[in-house]
C-alpha atoms as a printed R data frame, in Angstrom:
    type eleno elety resid chain resno      x      y       z
1   ATOM     1    CA   MET     A     1  9.169 42.390 103.722
2   ATOM     2    CA   ARG     A     2 11.221 39.898 105.666
3   ATOM     3    CA   PHE     A     3 13.172 37.429 104.118
4   ATOM     4    CA   ARG     A     4 12.241 34.037 106.333
5   ATOM     5    CA   ALA     A     5 14.484 30.756 106.816
6   ATOM     6    CA   GLU     A     6 11.806 28.903 104.839
7   ATOM     7    CA   GLN     A     7 12.475 31.174 101.602
8   ATOM     8    CA   HIS     A     8 16.071 29.954 101.563
9   ATOM     9    CA   LEU     A     9 17.100 27.324  99.158
10  ATOM    10    CA   ARG     A    10 19.364 25.079 101.431
11  ATOM    11    CA   ARG     A    11 19.426 21.468 100.200
12  ATOM    12    CA   PRO     A    12 21.853 20.607  97.324
13  ATOM    13    CA   LEU     A    13 18.894 18.547  95.863
14  ATOM    14    CA   ASP     A    14 16.616 22.124  95.426
15  ATOM    15    CA   PHE     A    15 19.680 23.448  93.895
16  ATOM    16    CA   GLN     A    16 19.854 20.710  91.433
17  ATOM    17    CA   HIS     A    17 15.888 20.668  90.979
18  ATOM    18    CA   VAL     A    18 15.915 24.138  89.633
19  ATOM    19    CA   ARG     A    19 19.020 23.795  87.301
20  ATOM    20    CA   THR     A    20 17.779 20.476  85.735
21  ATOM    21    CA   HIS     A    21 13.972 21.352  85.633
22  ATOM    22    CA   GLY     A    22 13.641 25.005  85.424
23  ATOM    23    CA   ARG     A    23 14.611 27.591  82.827
24  ATOM    24    CA   ARG     A    24 16.809 30.651  83.062
25  ATOM    25    CA   HIS     A    25 16.771 34.258  82.136
26  ATOM    26    CA   ASP     A    26 19.631 36.361  81.156
27  ATOM    27    CA   CYS     A    27 19.748 39.839  83.347
28  ATOM    28    CA   GLY     A    28 23.227 40.652  82.139
29  ATOM    29    CA   ALA     A    29 24.814 41.096  85.501
30  ATOM    30    CA   PHE     A    30 23.242 37.910  86.852
31  ATOM    31    CA   MET     A    31 21.491 34.910  85.552
32  ATOM    32    CA   LEU     A    32 17.837 34.077  87.064
33  ATOM    33    CA   TRP     A    33 16.731 30.267  86.998
34  ATOM    34    CA   TYR     A    34 13.367 29.544  88.221
35  ATOM    35    CA   ALA     A    35 11.294 26.397  88.546
36  ATOM    36    CA   ARG     A    36  8.222 25.119  90.364
37  ATOM    37    CA   GLN     A    37  9.040 23.626  93.649
38  ATOM    38    CA   ARG     A    38  9.777 20.018  94.153
39  ATOM    39    CA   PRO     A    39  6.622 18.282  95.460
40  ATOM    40    CA   ALA     A    40  7.216 17.212  99.416
41  ATOM    41    CA   VAL     A    41  7.761 13.711  99.427
42  ATOM    42    CA   THR     A    42  7.644 11.500 102.837
43  ATOM    43    CA   PRO     A    43  9.566  7.914 102.804
44  ATOM    44    CA   ILE     A    44  7.166  5.123 103.589
45  ATOM    45    CA   ALA     A    45  8.474  1.494 103.454
46  ATOM    46    CA   GLU     A    46 11.191  2.320 101.134
47  ATOM    47    CA   ALA     A    47  9.158  4.116  98.614
48  ATOM    48    CA   GLU     A    48  8.866  7.715  97.941
49  ATOM    49    CA   VAL     A    49  5.335  8.727  98.129
50  ATOM    50    CA   PRO     A    50  4.099 12.539  97.564
51  ATOM    51    CA   ALA     A    51  2.800 14.253 100.376
52  ATOM    52    CA   ALA     A    52 -0.726 15.368 100.508
53  ATOM    53    CA   PRO     A    53 -1.546 18.602  98.769
54  ATOM    54    CA   SER     A    54 -1.920 21.768 101.169
55  ATOM    55    CA   ALA     A    55 -1.286 25.511 100.670
56  ATOM    56    CA   PRO     A    56  1.071 26.425  98.387
57  ATOM    57    CA   ALA     A    57  4.760 27.148  99.684
58  ATOM    58    CA   PRO     A    58  6.404 30.319  99.659
59  ATOM    59    CA   SER     A    59  8.655 31.383  97.145
60  ATOM    60    CA   ARG     A    60 12.379 30.767  98.012
61  ATOM    61    CA   VAL     A    61 15.650 31.760  96.489
62  ATOM    62    CA   GLY     A    62 19.020 30.458  96.360
63  ATOM    63    CA   VAL     A    63 22.096 32.648  95.765
64  ATOM    64    CA   VAL     A    64 25.374 31.700  93.793
65  ATOM    65    CA   ALA     A    65 28.511 33.597  93.427
66  ATOM    66    CA   SER     A    66 31.416 31.669  92.119
67  ATOM    67    CA   ARG     A    67 35.359 32.862  92.635
68  ATOM    68    CA   SER     A    68 36.073 32.688  89.155
69  ATOM    69    CA   ALA     A    69 32.631 34.629  88.053
70  ATOM    70    CA   VAL     A    70 32.774 37.308  90.939
71  ATOM    71    CA   GLY     A    71 35.848 37.457  92.657
72  ATOM    72    CA   ASN     A    72 37.195 36.853  96.493
73  ATOM    73    CA   ALA     A    73 35.411 36.356  99.476
74  ATOM    74    CA   VAL     A    74 34.826 40.258  99.835
75  ATOM    75    CA   GLN     A    75 33.320 40.772  96.585
76  ATOM    76    CA   ARG     A    76 31.499 37.191  96.518
77  ATOM    77    CA   ALA     A    77 29.831 38.445  99.807
78  ATOM    78    CA   ARG     A    78 28.657 41.798  98.399
79  ATOM    79    CA   ALA     A    79 27.298 40.065  95.326
80  ATOM    80    CA   LYS     A    80 25.043 37.576  97.369
81  ATOM    81    CA   ARG     A    81 23.912 40.282  99.924
82  ATOM    82    CA   ARG     A    82 22.652 42.267  96.946
83  ATOM    83    CA   LEU     A    83 21.148 39.822  95.255
84  ATOM    84    CA   ARG     A    84 19.252 38.442  98.365
85  ATOM    85    CA   GLU     A    85 18.009 42.172  99.161
86  ATOM    86    CA   ALA     A    86 16.473 42.513  95.496
87  ATOM    87    CA   PHE     A    87 14.728 39.416  96.261
88  ATOM    88    CA   ARG     A    88 13.499 40.276  99.627
89  ATOM    89    CA   HIS     A    89 11.891 44.024  98.406
90  ATOM    90    CA   GLN     A    90 10.207 42.558  95.374
91  ATOM    91    CA   GLN     A    91  9.449 38.879  96.850
92  ATOM    92    CA   THR     A    92  5.665 39.736  95.718
93  ATOM    93    CA   LEU     A    93  6.541 39.509  91.941
94  ATOM    94    CA   VAL     A    94  7.482 35.612  92.523
95  ATOM    95    CA   PRO     A    95  3.993 33.367  92.797
96  ATOM    96    CA   PRO     A    96  4.122 31.110  95.554
97  ATOM    97    CA   GLY     A    97  5.533 27.343  94.989
98  ATOM    98    CA   HIS     A    98  8.353 28.721  93.005
99  ATOM    99    CA   ASP     A    99 12.029 28.621  93.518
100 ATOM   100    CA   LEU     A   100 14.770 31.075  92.002
101 ATOM   101    CA   LEU     A   101 18.242 30.675  91.655
102 ATOM   102    CA   LEU     A   102 20.346 33.838  91.154
103 ATOM   103    CA   VAL     A   103 23.810 33.285  89.761
104 ATOM   104    CA   ALA     A   104 25.803 36.365  89.914
105 ATOM   105    CA   ARG     A   105 28.522 37.430  87.397
106 ATOM   106    CA   SER     A   106 31.359 39.960  87.587
107 ATOM   107    CA   ALA     A   107 29.605 42.805  86.318
108 ATOM   108    CA   LEU     A   108 26.860 42.836  89.301
109 ATOM   109    CA   ASN     A   109 29.199 44.682  91.662
110 ATOM   110    CA   ARG     A   110 30.125 47.468  89.282
111 ATOM   111    CA   LEU     A   111 25.995 48.171  88.966
112 ATOM   112    CA   GLU     A   112 24.083 50.411  91.468
113 ATOM   113    CA   TYR     A   113 21.828 48.749  93.792
114 ATOM   114    CA   ARG     A   114 18.786 50.650  92.151
115 ATOM   115    CA   GLU     A   115 20.108 48.956  88.464
116 ATOM   116    CA   ILE     A   116 20.076 45.308  89.924
117 ATOM   117    CA   GLU     A   117 16.695 45.418  91.508
118 ATOM   118    CA   GLN     A   118 15.389 47.090  88.316
119 ATOM   119    CA   ARG     A   119 16.700 44.089  86.296
120 ATOM   120    CA   PHE     A   120 15.307 41.890  88.987
121 ATOM   121    CA   VAL     A   121 11.751 43.342  88.575
122 ATOM   122    CA   THR     A   122 12.091 43.562  84.647
123 ATOM   123    CA   ALA     A   123 12.872 39.611  84.383
124 ATOM   124    CA   CYS     A   124 10.202 38.552  87.296
125 ATOM   125    CA   ARG     A   125  7.480 40.786  85.392
126 ATOM   126    CA   LYS     A   126  8.610 38.934  81.781
127 ATOM   127    CA   ILE     A   127  8.679 35.361  83.628
128 ATOM   128    CA   PHE     A   128  5.510 35.649  85.965
129 ATOM   129    CA   PRO     A   129  3.340 38.214  84.453
130 ATOM   130    CA   SER     A   130  0.175 37.095  86.334
131 ATOM   131    CA   ALA     A   131  1.650 37.593  89.769
132 ATOM   132    CA   GLN     A   132  1.548 41.566  89.410
133 ATOM   133    CA   ALA     A   133  1.173 42.906  93.174
């Protein structure tokens, strides 16, 4: 499956929402944070009003790899690429309307990709048991 542009967490408020309102699951080499997406808002006369309900938005993911946790730019880019790829292959395990935040740790780049993907699958099956595809 493709990893479309609308599946990326981009705004700092979205990252903050997942961290403050979400829950976390420790996967060893990375931390998986998850939360329902924030409702869309439309500004009307200086007031924030929730938008009309529509079809559920696709699941989105944001990936974080800090210099202190992962290492130099090459190591950070590799860690983020591997986590995004695990989400891309297994995105059907995450129900629509949820945001994920994957935070890399130093051990991530020492693991085989298959192990990273397996840890992601195990976490998703534990967190979202009804979304099995």
